[in-house]
The first five atom37 places (N, CA, C, CB, O) and aatype in JSON, in Angstrom:
{
  "aatype": [12, 8, 17, 14, 10, 5, 5, 0, 6, 10, 6, 10, 10, 8, 14, 18, 0, 9, 15, 2, 6, 0, 0, 0, 6, 11, 9, 19, 4, 15, 4, 10, 15, 7, 18, 10, 7, 10, 18, 4, 10, 13, 5, 6, 0],
  "atom_mask": [
    [1, 1, 1, 1, 1],
    [1, 1, 1, 1, 1],
    [1, 1, 1, 1, 1],
    [1, 1, 1, 1, 1],
    [1, 1, 1, 1, 1],
    [1, 1, 1, 1, 1],
    [1, 1, 1, 1, 1],
    [1, 1, 1, 1, 1],
    [1, 1, 1, 1, 1],
    [1, 1, 1, 1, 1],
    [1, 1, 1, 1, 1],
    [1, 1, 1, 1, 1],
    [1, 1, 1, 1, 1],
    [1, 1, 1, 1, 1],
    [1, 1, 1, 1, 1],
    [1, 1, 1, 1, 1],
    [1, 1, 1, 1, 1],
    [1, 1, 1, 1, 1],
    [1, 1, 1, 1, 1],
    [1, 1, 1, 1, 1],
    [1, 1, 1, 1, 1],
    [1, 1, 1, 1, 1],
    [1, 1, 1, 1, 1],
    [1, 1, 1, 1, 1],
    [1, 1, 1, 1, 1],
    [1, 1, 1, 1, 1],
    [1, 1, 1, 1, 1],
    [1, 1, 1, 1, 1],
    [1, 1, 1, 1, 1],
    [1, 1, 1, 1, 1],
    [1, 1, 1, 1, 1],
    [1, 1, 1, 1, 1],
    [1, 1, 1, 1, 1],
    [1, 1, 1, 0, 1],
    [1, 1, 1, 1, 1],
    [1, 1, 1, 1, 1],
    [1, 1, 1, 0, 1],
    [1, 1, 1, 1, 1],
    [1, 1, 1, 1, 1],
    [1, 1, 1, 1, 1],
    [1, 1, 1, 1, 1],
    [1, 1, 1, 1, 1],
    [1, 1, 1, 1, 1],
    [1, 1, 1, 1, 1],
    [1, 1, 1, 1, 1]
  ],
  "atom_positions": [
    [[19.11, -52.02, -15.36], [19.32, -51.49, -16.67], [19.65, -52.62, -17.64], [20.42, -50.44, -16.65], [20.12, -53.69, -17.24]],
    [[19.41, -52.36, -18.89], [19.71, -53.37, -19.9], [21.21, -53.64, -19.99], [19.17, -52.95, -21.25], [21.62, -54.79, -20.16]],
    [[22.02, -52.62, -19.9], [23.47, -52.78, -19.9], [24.05, -51.7, -18.99], [24.07, -52.68, -21.35], [23.61, -50.56, -19.03]],
    [[25.04, -52.06, -18.16], [25.61, -51.08, -17.23], [26.51, -50.09, -17.95], [26.4, -51.8, -16.14], [27.23, -50.44, -18.89]],
    [[26.45, -48.85, -17.51], [27.3, -47.8, -18.05], [28.12, -47.21, -16.91], [26.46, -46.69, -18.77], [27.55, -46.75, -15.92]],
    [[29.42, -47.23, -17.03], [30.29, -46.66, -16.0], [31.16, -45.61, -16.65], [31.15, -47.75, -15.31], [31.91, -45.9, -17.58]],
    [[31.07, -44.4, -16.18], [31.82, -43.26, -16.68], [31.65, -43.12, -18.2], [33.31, -43.41, -16.33], [32.61, -42.86, -18.92]],
    [[30.43, -43.28, -18.67], [30.12, -43.12, -20.09], [30.17, -41.65, -20.46], [28.73, -43.73, -20.43], [29.63, -40.81, -19.73]],
    [[30.81, -41.33, -21.55], [30.99, -39.94, -21.96], [30.06, -39.61, -23.12], [32.46, -39.68, -22.36], [30.11, -40.23, -24.18]],
    [[29.2, -38.61, -22.91], [28.32, -38.12, -23.96], [28.91, -36.87, -24.58], [26.91, -37.85, -23.41], [29.6, -36.11, -23.91]],
    [[28.64, -36.66, -25.85], [29.11, -35.46, -26.53], [27.92, -34.56, -26.83], [29.86, -35.82, -27.82], [26.83, -35.05, -27.13]],
    [[28.13, -33.25, -26.77], [27.07, -32.28, -26.99], [26.4, -32.46, -28.35], [27.62, -30.87, -26.87], [25.19, -32.3, -28.46]],
    [[27.18, -32.79, -29.38], [26.62, -32.94, -30.73], [25.91, -34.28, -30.93], [27.72, -32.8, -31.75], [25.21, -34.46, -31.93]],
    [[26.08, -35.22, -30.01], [25.43, -36.53, -30.1], [24.77, -36.88, -28.76], [26.47, -37.63, -30.49], [25.19, -37.83, -28.11]],
    [[23.76, -36.13, -28.34], [23.19, -36.34, -27.0], [22.48, -37.67, -26.82], [22.23, -35.24, -26.7], [22.29, -38.11, -25.68]],
    [[22.09, -38.31, -27.9], [21.39, -39.6, -27.77], [22.31, -40.76, -28.09], [20.17, -39.63, -28.69], [21.84, -41.87, -28.35]],
    [[23.61, -40.54, -28.07], [24.56, -41.59, -28.4], [24.48, -42.74, -27.39], [25.98, -41.02, -28.44], [24.75, -43.89, -27.74]],
    [[24.13, -42.43, -26.17], [24.01, -43.46, -25.15], [22.64, -43.33, -24.51], [25.14, -43.34, -24.08], [22.28, -42.27, -23.98]],
    [[21.88, -44.39, -24.55], [20.59, -44.39, -23.86], [20.42, -45.75, -23.2], [19.4, -44.1, -24.85], [21.04, -46.73, -23.62]],
    [[19.61, -45.81, -22.2], [19.43, -47.02, -21.44], [18.01, -47.04, -20.91], [20.47, -47.12, -20.29], [17.33, -46.02, -20.88]],
    [[17.57, -48.19, -20.5], [16.23, -48.36, -19.95], [16.36, -48.9, -18.55], [15.36, -49.3, -20.84], [16.98, -49.94, -18.33]],
    [[15.78, -48.2, -17.59], [15.85, -48.63, -16.19], [15.02, -49.89, -15.99], [15.36, -47.51, -15.25], [13.89, -49.99, -16.48]],
    [[15.58, -50.84, -15.28], [14.88, -52.08, -14.99], [14.43, -52.14, -13.53], [15.78, -53.29, -15.32], [13.94, -53.17, -13.06]],
    [[14.6, -51.03, -12.81], [14.21, -50.96, -11.4], [13.55, -49.62, -11.16], [15.43, -51.16, -10.46], [13.59, -48.73, -12.01]],
    [[12.94, -49.47, -9.99], [12.25, -48.23, -9.66], [13.21, -47.11, -9.31], [11.29, -48.46, -8.52], [12.84, -45.94, -9.39]],
    [[14.43, -47.43, -8.92], [15.39, -46.42, -8.49], [16.58, -46.42, -9.46], [15.87, -46.7, -7.03], [17.12, -47.47, -9.8]],
    [[16.97, -45.22, -9.89], [18.17, -45.08, -10.71], [19.1, -44.08, -10.05], [17.8, -44.64, -12.16], [18.65, -43.15, -9.37]],
    [[20.4, -44.26, -10.26], [21.4, -43.37, -9.71], [22.24, -42.84, -10.87], [22.3, -44.09, -8.65], [22.76, -43.62, -11.67]],
    [[22.36, -41.52, -10.98], [23.14, -40.89, -12.05], [24.12, -39.92, -11.43], [22.21, -40.15, -13.06], [23.88, -39.36, -10.36]],
    [[25.23, -39.73, -12.11], [26.2, -38.74, -11.66], [26.77, -38.01, -12.86], [27.33, -39.41, -10.84], [26.72, -38.5, -13.99]],
    [[27.3, -36.84, -12.59], [27.92, -36.01, -13.62], [29.26, -35.54, -13.1], [27.0, -34.8, -14.02], [29.32, -34.78, -12.14]],
    [[30.35, -35.99, -13.72], [31.68, -35.62, -13.26], [32.08, -34.22, -13.68], [32.7, -36.6, -13.77], [32.86, -33.56, -12.99]],
    [[31.54, -33.76, -14.8], [31.78, -32.39, -15.24], [30.77, -32.03, -16.32], [33.23, -32.21, -15.76], [30.19, -32.92, -16.95]],
    [[30.56, -30.75, -16.53], [29.62, -30.31, -17.57], [28.19, -30.32, -17.09], [0.0, 0.0, 0.0], [27.91, -29.94, -15.96]],
    [[27.29, -30.76, -17.95], [25.85, -30.74, -17.67], [25.29, -32.15, -17.75], [25.12, -29.82, -18.65], [25.82, -33.0, -18.46]],
    [[24.23, -32.38, -17.01], [23.54, -33.66, -17.04], [22.08, -33.41, -17.38], [23.68, -34.42, -15.69], [21.42, -32.61, -16.71]],
    [[21.59, -34.07, -18.38], [20.18, -33.98, -18.75], [19.59, -35.38, -18.81], [0.0, 0.0, 0.0], [20.17, -36.28, -19.42]],
    [[18.46, -35.55, -18.2], [17.79, -36.85, -18.2], [16.4, -36.7, -18.78], [17.72, -37.45, -16.77], [15.73, -35.69, -18.54]],
    [[15.96, -37.68, -19.52], [14.57, -37.72, -19.91], [14.03, -39.06, -19.45], [14.38, -37.52, -21.46], [14.68, -40.1, -19.59]],
    [[12.84, -39.02, -18.89], [12.24, -40.22, -18.31], [10.86, -40.45, -18.91], [12.15, -40.11, -16.77], [10.08, -39.51, -19.08]],
    [[10.57, -41.69, -19.21], [9.26, -42.09, -19.68], [8.68, -43.01, -18.63], [9.33, -42.78, -21.09], [9.2, -44.1, -18.39]],
    [[7.59, -42.58, -18.0], [7.02, -43.37, -16.92], [5.94, -44.32, -17.4], [6.45, -42.46, -15.87], [5.68, -45.34, -16.76]],
    [[5.32, -44.01, -18.52], [4.27, -44.87, -19.06], [4.13, -44.58, -20.55], [2.91, -44.64, -18.31], [4.03, -43.43, -20.97]],
    [[4.14, -45.65, -21.34], [3.98, -45.47, -22.78], [2.52, -45.22, -23.11], [4.5, -46.69, -23.56], [1.63, -45.79, -22.48]],
    [[2.28, -44.37, -24.09], [0.91, -44.03, -24.49], [0.27, -45.16, -25.26], [0.89, -42.76, -25.32], [-0.89, -45.04, -25.68]]
  ]
}
């Protein structure tokens, strides 16, 4: 990733406040509470 995020908190009203770009084929995500939504771009048009 471009910058590591540890226990980063997202807010419902600002869902794009934190975004990152994977620099490897495997990513690991966790959700301590609430909901987790991911969007992935595999190839740019």
